[in-house]
C-alpha positions in Angstrom: -29.4 1.3 -25.3 -26.2 0.3 -23.5 -26.0 -3.1 -22.0 -24.2 -4.0 -18.9 -22.1 -7.1 -18.6 -23.7 -10.2 -17.1 -22.8 -11.3 -13.7 -22.8 -14.8 -12.3 -26.1 -14.2 -10.5 -27.9 -13.2 -13.7 -27.3 -16.4 -15.6 -27.8 -20.1 -14.9 -24.9 -22.4 -13.9 -22.9 -22.2 -17.2 -21.3 -18.8 -16.7 -17.8 -18.6 -15.2 -16.1 -15.2 -15.2 -12.6 -16.1 -14.0 -9.8 -13.7 -13.4 -8.0 -13.9 -16.8 -5.0 -15.7 -15.5 -5.1 -18.6 -17.9 -4.2 -22.2 -17.3 -0.8 -23.4 -16.3 -1.2 -26.8 -17.9 -3.8 -29.3 -18.9 -5.7 -32.3 -17.5 -4.3 -35.8 -18.3 -6.1 -38.5 -20.4 -8.0 -40.0 -17.6 -8.9 -36.6 -16.1 -7.6 -37.2 -12.7 -4.1 -35.7 -13.0 -3.2 -32.2 -13.9 0.0 -31.9 -16.0 1.9 -28.6 -15.6 3.3 -27.0 -18.7 6.4 -25.3 -17.5 6.4 -23.0 -20.6 3.2 -21.4 -19.3 4.4 -20.9 -15.7 5.4 -17.4 -14.8 9.0 -16.7 -13.9 10.2 -13.6 -12.3 13.7 -12.3 -12.9 15.4 -10.8 -9.9 17.7 -7.8 -10.7 21.4 -8.1 -10.0 21.5 -5.0 -7.7 18.7 -6.3 -5.4 21.2 -7.1 -2.5 22.2 -3.4 -2.5 18.6 -2.3 -2.1 18.2 -1.0 1.5 14.5 -1.3 2.2 12.8 -4.7 2.0 9.5 -4.8 0.0 7.3 -5.6 3.0 8.7 -2.8 5.2 6.9 0.4 5.6 7.3 3.4 7.9 3.7 2.9 9.0 4.5 -0.4 10.6 5.7 -1.3 14.1 7.3 -4.6 15.2 6.7 -6.3 18.4 8.3 -9.4 19.9 5.7 -11.8 21.3 6.5 -15.3 22.5 9.9 -15.2 20.7 8.3 -14.3 17.3 8.4 -10.9 15.6 5.0 -9.6 14.8 4.5 -6.7 12.4 1.5 -4.4 13.0 0.4 -1.8 10.5 -0.2 1.4 12.4 -2.9 3.9 11.4 -2.1 7.3 9.9 -1.7 9.7 12.8 -2.1 13.5 12.9 1.6 14.2 12.7 1.9 12.0 9.6 -0.9 14.0 7.9 0.7 17.3 8.9 4.1 16.2 7.5 2.5 15.2 4.2 0.6 18.5 4.1 3.8 20.5 4.8 5.7 18.7 2.0 2.9 19.4 -0.5 2.3 23.0 0.6 5.8 24.3 1.2 5.1 28.0 0.8 2.0 28.0 2.9 3.8 25.9 5.6 6.7 28.4 5.8 4.3 31.4 6.0 2.3 29.7 8.7 5.5 29.1 10.7 6.6 32.7 10.3 3.1 34.0 11.4 3.1 31.7 14.4 6.5 33.0 15.5 5.3 36.6 15.2 2.1 35.8 17.2 4.2 34.1 19.8 6.4 37.2 20.1 3.4 39.5 20.4 1.8 37.4 23.1 5.0 37.4 25.2 5.4 41.2 24.9 1.7 41.7 25.6 1.8 39.6 28.8 4.7 41.7 30.2 2.9 45.0 29.9 -0.1 43.8 32.0 
Protein backbone atom coordinates (compact mmCIF):
# COMPACT_ATOMS: atom_id res chain seq x y z
CA UNK A 1 0.00 0.00 0.00
CA UNK A 2 1.45 3.37 -1.00
CA UNK A 3 1.59 6.09 1.61
CA UNK A 4 1.23 9.72 0.82
CA UNK A 5 3.40 12.32 2.50
CA UNK A 6 2.08 13.97 5.62
CA UNK A 7 0.87 17.54 5.47
CA UNK A 8 0.94 20.14 8.22
CA UNK A 9 -2.79 19.63 8.83
CA UNK A 10 -2.44 15.89 9.47
CA UNK A 11 0.04 16.11 12.37
CA UNK A 12 0.15 18.04 15.61
CA UNK A 13 2.32 21.14 16.06
CA UNK A 14 5.76 19.55 15.64
CA UNK A 15 5.86 19.22 11.86
CA UNK A 16 7.46 21.95 9.75
CA UNK A 17 7.86 21.31 6.05
CA UNK A 18 9.94 24.33 5.01
CA UNK A 19 11.04 25.04 1.47
CA UNK A 20 14.51 23.44 1.49
CA UNK A 21 16.44 26.70 1.41
CA UNK A 22 18.60 26.03 4.45
CA UNK A 23 19.79 28.48 7.04
CA UNK A 24 22.00 31.46 6.25
CA UNK A 25 23.56 31.52 9.71
CA UNK A 26 22.88 30.58 13.33
CA UNK A 27 21.39 32.01 16.52
CA UNK A 28 23.77 33.61 19.03
CA UNK A 29 24.43 32.29 22.55
CA UNK A 30 21.63 34.23 24.19
CA UNK A 31 19.19 33.36 21.39
CA UNK A 32 18.17 36.93 20.65
CA UNK A 33 20.61 37.68 17.80
CA UNK A 34 20.98 35.92 14.48
CA UNK A 35 24.54 35.75 13.15
CA UNK A 36 24.83 35.52 9.36
CA UNK A 37 27.44 33.12 8.02
CA UNK A 38 28.57 34.80 4.79
CA UNK A 39 29.91 31.49 3.44
CA UNK A 40 26.31 30.22 3.31
CA UNK A 41 24.84 33.30 1.62
CA UNK A 42 24.15 32.85 -2.09
CA UNK A 43 26.11 35.05 -4.47
CA UNK A 44 25.22 35.47 -8.12
CA UNK A 45 27.93 36.12 -10.71
CA UNK A 46 26.93 38.59 -13.40
CA UNK A 47 28.30 37.79 -16.89
CA UNK A 48 30.72 40.25 -18.48
CA UNK A 49 28.60 40.71 -21.61
CA UNK A 50 25.46 41.70 -19.70
CA UNK A 51 25.75 45.36 -20.75
CA UNK A 52 25.50 44.29 -24.42
CA UNK A 53 22.27 42.37 -23.81
CA UNK A 54 19.44 44.32 -25.46
CA UNK A 55 16.33 43.22 -23.58
CA UNK A 56 16.05 43.75 -19.81
CA UNK A 57 14.89 40.71 -17.82
CA UNK A 58 11.58 42.28 -16.75
CA UNK A 59 10.62 43.36 -20.25
CA UNK A 60 8.12 41.38 -22.30
CA UNK A 61 6.31 41.99 -25.54
CA UNK A 62 3.07 41.34 -23.65
CA UNK A 63 3.45 44.41 -21.42
CA UNK A 64 2.49 48.01 -21.93
CA UNK A 65 3.84 51.03 -20.09
CA UNK A 66 1.78 53.99 -18.96
CA UNK A 67 2.89 57.21 -17.33
CA UNK A 68 0.66 58.11 -14.37
CA UNK A 69 1.45 60.93 -11.96
CA UNK A 70 5.05 61.09 -13.16
CA UNK A 71 5.68 57.36 -12.62
CA UNK A 72 6.00 54.66 -15.26
CA UNK A 73 3.59 51.81 -14.56
CA UNK A 74 3.96 48.53 -16.46
CA UNK A 75 0.82 46.48 -17.11
CA UNK A 76 0.89 42.94 -18.38
CA UNK A 77 -1.60 42.71 -21.20
CA UNK A 78 -3.59 39.59 -21.97
CA UNK A 79 -2.91 37.34 -24.93
CA UNK A 80 -5.06 38.61 -27.78
CA UNK A 81 -6.39 36.86 -30.86
CA UNK A 82 -3.69 38.25 -33.14
CA UNK A 83 -1.00 36.94 -30.79
CA UNK A 84 -2.56 33.48 -30.88
CA UNK A 85 -2.75 33.53 -34.68
CA UNK A 86 0.90 34.60 -34.99
CA UNK A 87 2.02 31.74 -32.75
CA UNK A 88 -0.16 29.31 -34.70
CA UNK A 89 1.24 30.52 -38.04
CA UNK A 90 4.81 30.04 -36.79
CA UNK A 91 4.12 26.53 -35.54
CA UNK A 92 2.09 25.48 -38.62
CA UNK A 93 3.96 27.12 -41.50
CA UNK A 94 2.75 24.79 -44.28
CA UNK A 95 -0.86 24.99 -43.24
CA UNK A 96 -0.64 28.76 -42.88
CA UNK A 97 0.77 29.19 -46.40
CA UNK A 98 -1.88 26.89 -47.87
CA UNK A 99 -4.60 28.81 -46.05
CA UNK A 100 -3.32 32.12 -47.44
CA UNK A 101 -3.22 30.72 -50.98
CA UNK A 102 -6.76 29.35 -50.69
CA UNK A 103 -8.09 32.61 -49.30
CA UNK A 104 -6.52 34.50 -52.23
CA UNK A 105 -8.17 32.10 -54.69
CA UNK A 106 -11.53 32.47 -52.95
CA UNK A 107 -11.17 36.24 -53.03
CA UNK A 108 -10.53 36.15 -56.78
CA UNK A 109 -13.54 33.88 -57.40
CA UNK A 110 -15.82 36.15 -55.38
CA UNK A 111 -14.78 39.26 -57.30
CA UNK A 112 -15.25 37.55 -60.67
CA UNK A 113 -18.59 36.07 -59.55
CA UNK A 114 -19.90 39.48 -58.46
CA UNK A 115 -19.10 41.04 -61.84
CA UNK A 116 -21.20 38.51 -63.82
CA UNK A 117 -24.37 39.17 -61.84
